[in-house]
C-alpha positions in Angstrom: -15.5 194.1 68.1 -15.2 197.9 67.6 -12.2 199.9 69.7 -14.7 200.8 72.4 -15.4 197.0 73.1 -11.7 196.1 73.3 -11.2 198.7 75.5 -13.7 197.5 78.1 -12.3 194.2 77.8 -8.7 195.5 78.6 -10.2 197.3 81.1 -11.4 194.8 83.1 -8.3 193.8 84.2 -7.8 196.8 86.1 -9.0 195.1 89.6 -7.3 191.8 89.3 -4.6 191.1 86.5 -6.6 187.7 85.7 -7.8 187.2 82.0 -10.1 184.4 83.4 -11.7 187.0 86.4 -11.9 189.6 84.0 -14.4 187.4 81.9 -16.1 186.4 84.7 -16.7 190.2 85.5 -17.9 191.2 81.9 -20.0 187.7 81.4 -18.4 186.2 78.5 -15.9 183.2 77.8 -11.9 183.2 78.6 -11.3 183.1 75.0 -13.2 185.8 74.0 -11.3 188.3 76.2 -8.2 186.5 75.1 -8.8 187.3 71.5 -9.7 190.6 71.8 -6.7 191.3 73.7 -4.9 190.0 70.8 -6.5 192.0 68.8 -5.6 195.2 70.6 -2.1 194.3 70.8 -1.8 193.8 66.9 -3.6 196.9 66.0 -1.4 199.2 68.9 1.5 197.1 67.8 2.9 197.3 71.1 2.3 194.2 74.0 -0.1 195.2 76.6 0.5 192.2 78.7 2.8 189.8 80.0 1.3 186.3 80.3 2.9 183.3 82.9 1.7 180.1 84.5 1.2 182.8 87.6 -1.0 184.7 85.8 -0.8 187.9 83.9 1.0 191.4 84.6 0.7 195.0 82.8 3.8 196.2 80.5 4.8 199.6 80.9 2.7 200.4 78.0 -0.1 198.6 79.5 0.0 200.2 82.2 0.0 203.8 80.8 -3.1 202.3 78.5 -5.1 200.7 81.2 -5.4 204.1 82.7 -6.0 206.4 79.8 -8.8 203.3 79.0 -9.9 204.1 82.3 -10.4 207.7 82.4 -12.2 207.8 78.8 -14.7 204.5 80.0 -14.9 206.8 82.8 -15.9 210.1 80.6 -18.4 207.8 78.6 -19.8 206.6 81.6 -20.4 210.4 83.4 -21.7 211.6 80.1 -24.3 208.6 79.9 -25.2 209.4 83.5 -25.4 213.3 82.8 -27.9 212.4 79.4 -30.1 210.5 82.0 -30.0 213.3 84.6 -28.2 211.4 87.4 -25.2 214.0 87.6 -27.0 215.6 90.5 -26.0 212.7 92.8 -23.0 212.3 93.3 -22.2 208.2 92.7 -19.4 205.8 91.7 -15.6 205.0 92.0 -13.3 207.9 93.3 -9.7 207.2 93.3 -8.1 209.5 95.9 -4.3 210.0 97.4 -3.7 211.4 100.3 -0.2 211.7 102.8 0.0 209.2 104.9 0.3 210.6 108.7 -1.7 213.6 107.7 -4.5 211.4 106.9 -4.1 210.3 110.3 -4.5 213.3 112.3 -6.7 215.2 109.9 -8.1 213.9 107.0 -9.9 210.6 108.6 -13.0 212.5 110.1 -13.5 214.2 107.1 -13.6 211.0 105.1 -15.9 209.5 107.5 -18.4 212.5 107.0 -18.3 212.6 103.6 -19.6 208.9 103.3 -22.1 209.6 105.2 -23.0 212.5 103.3 -22.4 210.4 99.8 -23.4 207.2 100.2 -23.5 206.6 96.4 -19.6 207.5 96.6 -17.3 204.6 96.7 -13.7 205.8 97.9 -10.2 204.0 96.8 -7.7 205.7 98.9 -3.9 205.4 98.6 -1.4 206.9 101.3 2.2 208.3 100.2 4.3 211.1 100.6 5.2 212.1 97.6 3.9 214.2 94.3 2.0 212.0 91.9 1.2 212.0 88.4 -2.4 212.1 88.9 -3.1 211.0 85.3 -0.9 208.0 84.7 -1.9 206.6 88.0 -5.7 207.1 87.2 -6.3 209.7 90.5 -9.3 211.6 90.6 -8.0 214.3 93.4 -5.2 213.9 95.8 -4.1 216.4 99.2 -0.7 217.3 98.7 1.6 218.9 101.4 4.6 221.2 99.8 5.2 223.4 97.1 3.2 221.7 94.1 5.6 221.9 90.6 4.2 223.5 87.9 1.5 221.6 86.0 -1.8 222.1 84.4 -4.1 221.0 87.6 -6.3 222.6 89.7 -4.8 223.1 93.2 -7.3 224.6 96.0 -5.2 226.1 98.7 -6.8 225.4 102.3 -3.9 225.9 105.1 -0.5 225.6 106.2 1.7 223.3 108.6 5.3 224.0 110.1 7.8 221.9 111.5 7.8 222.5 115.2 10.9 221.5 117.8 9.0 220.9 120.9 9.6 219.2 124.4 7.3 218.5 127.8 7.3 221.6 130.0 8.7 218.8 132.6 11.8 219.3 130.7 12.1 222.5 129.8 11.7 223.3 133.7 14.6 220.4 134.7 16.9 221.3 131.3 16.1 224.7 130.1 14.9 226.3 127.3 16.7 226.1 124.2 17.5 229.9 122.7 19.3 229.3 119.4 19.6 226.1 117.2 23.1 225.6 118.7 21.6 224.9 122.2 20.1 221.5 121.0 23.7 219.8 121.0 23.3 220.4 125.0 19.8 218.6 125.2 18.1 214.9 124.8 17.0 214.7 121.2 14.2 212.1 120.1 14.2 211.4 116.2 11.1 210.3 115.0 12.7 207.5 112.1 14.1 203.9 114.0 18.1 203.4 113.9 18.4 207.2 113.9 21.4 208.1 116.1 22.2 211.6 114.5 19.3 214.1 113.4 20.1 216.9 110.9 17.6 219.7 111.7 17.0 223.2 109.3 16.2 226.2 110.3 16.9 229.9 109.1 18.3 232.8 111.0 17.1 236.1 109.7 16.3 234.6 106.5 19.3 232.6 106.1 19.1 229.2 106.4 21.2 227.3 109.0 21.4 223.7 110.2 22.2 221.6 113.2 23.1 218.1 113.0 23.2 216.2 116.9 23.6 213.1 118.4 20.3 211.7 119.5 19.8 210.2 122.7 16.0 208.2 121.6 15.2 206.9 118.3 11.7 206.0 117.8 10.4 204.0 115.0 6.8 206.8 114.1 6.3 210.3 114.5 3.7 209.4 117.1 6.1 206.9 119.2 8.6 210.4 119.6 5.8 212.6 120.2 4.5 210.7 122.6 8.3 210.2 124.0 8.5 214.0 124.1 5.5 214.2 126.0 6.6 212.2 129.0 9.8 214.1 129.3 12.2 212.3 126.8 13.6 215.3 125.7 13.7 217.6 122.0 11.2 216.5 119.3 10.7 217.7 116.1 7.7 217.0 113.6 5.0 218.7 111.3 2.4 220.9 113.0 -1.0 219.2 112.5 -0.3 215.8 114.7 1.4 218.2 117.2 -2.0 220.2 117.9 -3.6 218.3 120.4 -0.6 218.0 122.4 0.1 222.0 121.9 -3.4 222.8 123.0 -3.3 221.0 126.0 0.0 222.3 126.8 1.1 218.9 127.1 3.6 220.4 125.2 5.7 223.2 123.9 7.0 225.0 121.2 10.6 226.2 120.8 12.9 228.7 118.8 10.4 229.5 116.9 11.7 232.6 115.9 14.5 230.3 114.0 11.4 228.4 112.1 11.5 227.6 108.3 8.6 228.9 106.5 5.5 227.2 106.5 4.3 225.0 103.5 1.1 225.1 101.9 -1.2 222.3 101.5 -3.3 222.1 98.6 -6.6 219.8 97.3 -5.5 219.0 93.1 -8.0 217.6 90.6 -7.4 217.6 87.3 -10.6 218.5 85.8 -11.6 221.7 86.7 -15.5 222.6 85.5 -15.7 219.4 83.3 -14.9 217.5 86.3 -17.9 215.0 87.5 -20.2 215.3 90.7 -18.7 213.0 92.8 -15.0 215.0 92.4 -16.6 218.2 92.6 -18.9 217.3 95.8 -15.6 215.0 97.5 -12.9 218.2 96.4 -16.0 220.9 97.7 -16.3 219.1 101.2 -12.6 218.3 101.9 -11.3 222.3 100.9 -14.3 223.5 103.5 -13.2 220.7 106.3 -9.7 221.6 105.7 -9.8 225.2 105.6 -11.6 224.9 109.0 -9.7 222.9 110.6 -7.4 224.2 113.0 -4.1 222.2 112.8 -4.1 224.2 109.2 -3.9 227.2 110.9 
């Protein structure tokens, strides 16, 4: 059995780490898969799987090799599709990383629109607020909020988000508007994390960083709950600009301390292959970039 088929056998474990399920997926016998993995481990000189009565799990080396196998086999599939002329239509699996809160308020309608336009692409979305290792995690595309670390990835800017302090018109009418960050000590503050009795909010004054640590009056488990509480007059809250967009444009919330806001954070759509990217990656990136650049919450 050559290296290609060994990789196919090993990659069959990616969807479900079970030798039996891998065998069913490939329509081969279980012993065939077991022998292939054993030969692969012997040739590489590393342990790829840990076996127990409860099944199998990938070792650290196995997880890294799995990501490489998936990428290589995907490349072979794309090369064959291109040779057959299938590259003109986006198809296949696409793995995407999205920020959790950003996705709820901005990305979901764009994902639905893309799926309607490209019905042969199957999306696998992961939701995390972090910077990923796209090669090791087998990610095709990521939408990232914040300044990007130096890398060889292709990054297309789509807009900015800001951190805004806001309150309802009724609350500000009854309690006054804070003019400087220190005034927050005399206001009711709404935290957007559970069991948070104090918040430290960072600002800038004439380009220099400053911060205020204030006791909260209300602590909410989610950002959305804090926003809604503030809109009902509970006090001042602070959160990213994109979940606030509808509240600000409708006037249910008003921004304060604008001259003390921190610099806006950039938003990028990031991918790996550049011009060599598959049709499904290129089509997704182009569609999402256009959609985000037109989204009012990005401006």
